[in-house]
C-alpha positions in Angstrom: -41.5 19.7 15.2 -42.0 17.2 12.7 -39.4 19.2 10.1 -36.9 19.6 12.9 -36.9 15.9 13.6 -36.7 15.3 9.9 -33.8 17.6 9.9 -31.9 16.1 12.7 -32.5 12.5 11.0 -30.8 13.7 7.6 -27.9 15.3 9.6 -27.4 11.9 11.5 -27.8 10.0 8.2 -25.3 12.1 6.4 -22.7 11.8 9.3 -23.1 7.9 9.1 -22.6 8.0 5.4 -19.3 9.5 5.4 -17.9 8.0 8.8 -14.5 6.4 8.7 -12.5 5.5 11.8 -12.5 1.7 10.9 -9.2 0.4 12.5 -7.9 -3.1 12.0 -4.8 -4.6 13.7 -3.5 -7.9 12.6 -0.7 -10.1 13.6 -0.9 -13.3 11.6 2.0 -16.3 11.2 1.3 -19.4 9.4 1.1 -21.1 5.7 -1.8 -20.4 3.2 -3.5 -17.3 4.6 -6.2 -15.8 2.5 -7.1 -12.6 3.7 -9.4 -9.9 2.2 -10.1 -6.7 3.7 -12.5 -3.8 2.2 -12.5 -0.4 3.8 -15.0 2.1 2.5 -14.8 5.8 3.8 -12.3 8.0 5.4 -9.7 8.0 8.0 -9.6 4.2 8.1 -6.5 2.3 9.1 -5.0 -1.1 8.9 -2.2 -1.0 11.3 -0.4 2.1 12.5 3.1 3.3 12.4 3.4 2.3 16.2 1.5 -1.1 15.8 2.0 -2.3 12.5 -0.2 -5.2 10.7 2.3 -7.7 10.8 2.3 -11.2 8.5 4.5 -14.2 8.1 4.2 -17.1 6.2 4.3 -18.9 2.7 1.6 -19.2 0.0 -0.6 -16.3 1.4 -3.0 -14.2 -0.5 -3.9 -11.0 0.9 -6.2 -8.3 -0.9 -6.8 -5.1 1.0 -8.9 -2.2 -0.6 -9.2 1.4 0.7 -11.9 3.2 -0.8 -12.0 7.1 0.5 -9.5 9.8 1.4 -7.0 10.1 4.3 -6.9 6.1 4.7 -3.7 4.7 6.0 -2.0 1.2 5.9 1.0 0.3 7.7 2.3 -3.4 7.3 5.3 -5.4 8.2 5.4 -8.7 5.9 8.4 -10.4 7.6 8.5 -13.3 5.3 6.2 -14.1 2.6 7.8 -16.3 -0.2 5.5 -17.6 -3.1 2.6 -15.1 -2.0 0.5 -12.7 -3.7 -0.1 -9.1 -2.2 -2.6 -6.7 -3.7 -3.1 -3.4 -2.1 -5.5 -1.0 -3.7 -6.2 2.7 -2.5 -8.8 5.3 -4.2 -9.1 8.7 -3.1 -6.7 11.4 -1.8 -4.2 11.8 0.7 -3.8 8.3 1.3 -0.6 6.9 2.9 0.8 3.1 2.7 4.0 2.1 4.4 5.4 -1.5 3.8 8.3 -3.4 5.2 8.8 -6.4 3.4 11.1 -9.2 4.1 12.9 -7.9 7.2 13.3 -11.4 8.6 13.0 -13.8 5.8 12.7 -14.7 2.2 9.9 -13.3 -0.2 11.1 -14.9 -3.4 8.6 -15.9 -5.8 6.1 -13.5 -4.4 4.0 -10.7 -6.4 3.2 -7.5 -4.8 0.9 -5.3 -6.5 0.0 -1.6 -5.2 -2.4 0.6 -7.0 -3.4 4.1 -6.6 -6.2 5.6 -8.6 -8.7 8.5 -8.7 -6.6 10.7 -6.1 -3.9 13.1 -5.5 -1.1 13.6 -2.7 -1.1 10.1 -1.7 2.1 8.6 -0.4 3.7 4.9 -0.7 6.7 4.2 1.6 8.2 0.8 0.4 11.1 -0.8 2.1 12.3 -4.3 0.8 15.1 -6.0 2.5 17.0 -5.4 5.8 17.8 -9.1 6.0 20.3 -11.1 4.2 17.9 -13.9 3.6 15.4 -11.5 1.8 15.8 -12.5 -1.7 13.8 -10.1 -4.0 9.9 -10.5 -5.2 8.3 -8.8 -7.9 6.7 -5.4 -7.2 4.2 -3.4 -9.6 3.2 0.2 -8.8 0.3 1.7 -10.9 -0.5 5.3 -10.1 -3.3 7.4 -11.7 -3.3 11.0 -10.1 -1.1 13.9 -9.3 1.4 14.8 -6.8 1.7 11.5 -5.5 4.8 10.5 -3.5 6.6 7.0 -3.9 9.7 6.3 -1.8 10.8 2.8 -2.7 14.0 1.2 -1.2 15.4 -2.4 -2.2 18.3 -3.7 -0.1 18.3 -7.2 -1.4 19.5 -9.0 -4.5 17.3 -8.9 -7.5 14.8 -6.3 -7.0 12.5 -6.2 -9.7 10.2 -3.2 -9.9 7.6 -2.3 -12.4 5.9 1.2 -12.6 3.0 2.6 -14.5 2.1 6.2 -13.4 0.0 8.8 -15.1 -0.5 12.1 -13.8 1.4 15.3 -13.3 3.8 16.5 -10.5 4.5 12.9 -9.1 7.5 12.6 -7.0 9.4 9.3 -7.1 12.5 8.4 -5.1 14.2 4.9 -5.4 17.2 3.3 -4.1 18.5 -0.2 -5.0 21.3 -1.8 -3.0 22.8 -5.3 -3.0 24.8 -7.5 -5.0 23.1 -7.8 -8.4 20.1 -8.5 -10.8 18.3 -5.5 -10.1 15.5 -4.0 -12.7 13.2 -1.2 -13.2 10.8 -0.9 -15.8 8.9 2.5 -15.9 6.1 3.9 -17.9 5.5 7.5 -17.5 2.9 9.6 -18.8 2.4 13.2 -17.6 4.4 16.4 -16.8 6.4 17.8 -14.1 7.7 14.6 -12.8 10.6 14.4 -10.1 12.4 11.1 -10.6 15.8 10.2 -8.2 
């Protein structure tokens, strides 16, 4: 009986150590927000495709880390000039979707997206969709293989800096708008597909 109880305890402990399903929903409007979120484990979410995390304001500092596999982030940054946004994902099969500047200006802001230690991750980045959504500076750092970036910029002055290390990564980007677009790319690896 003692051996059976010990085995059951170990199974429960193992299940707890790898648990995920930590779901966070945020709607925030205002100036000067400082937000830090760390999610460790698998299948965690910040927002969903049906109910995105929504932030809007100036001078925000937002730092979100997801460590594990099959995590997801879906965020709408409606307006965020002079703000700093850092998102870091570590693991495989993570999905992050950003809609930036849909209703206002994001000028003077810095958006950093880092994916390390994993494969088959997806980033969908859409910046613009509003006449007032002047561009910010976006940095994508990827270490891993078979990752997919789909980056769309629909405003004036898109500045993208990409540092990508790994093989079989797929990058699709479209920049539209009046002028002053810029992409700086540092690629290390083989079998890249860039459009």
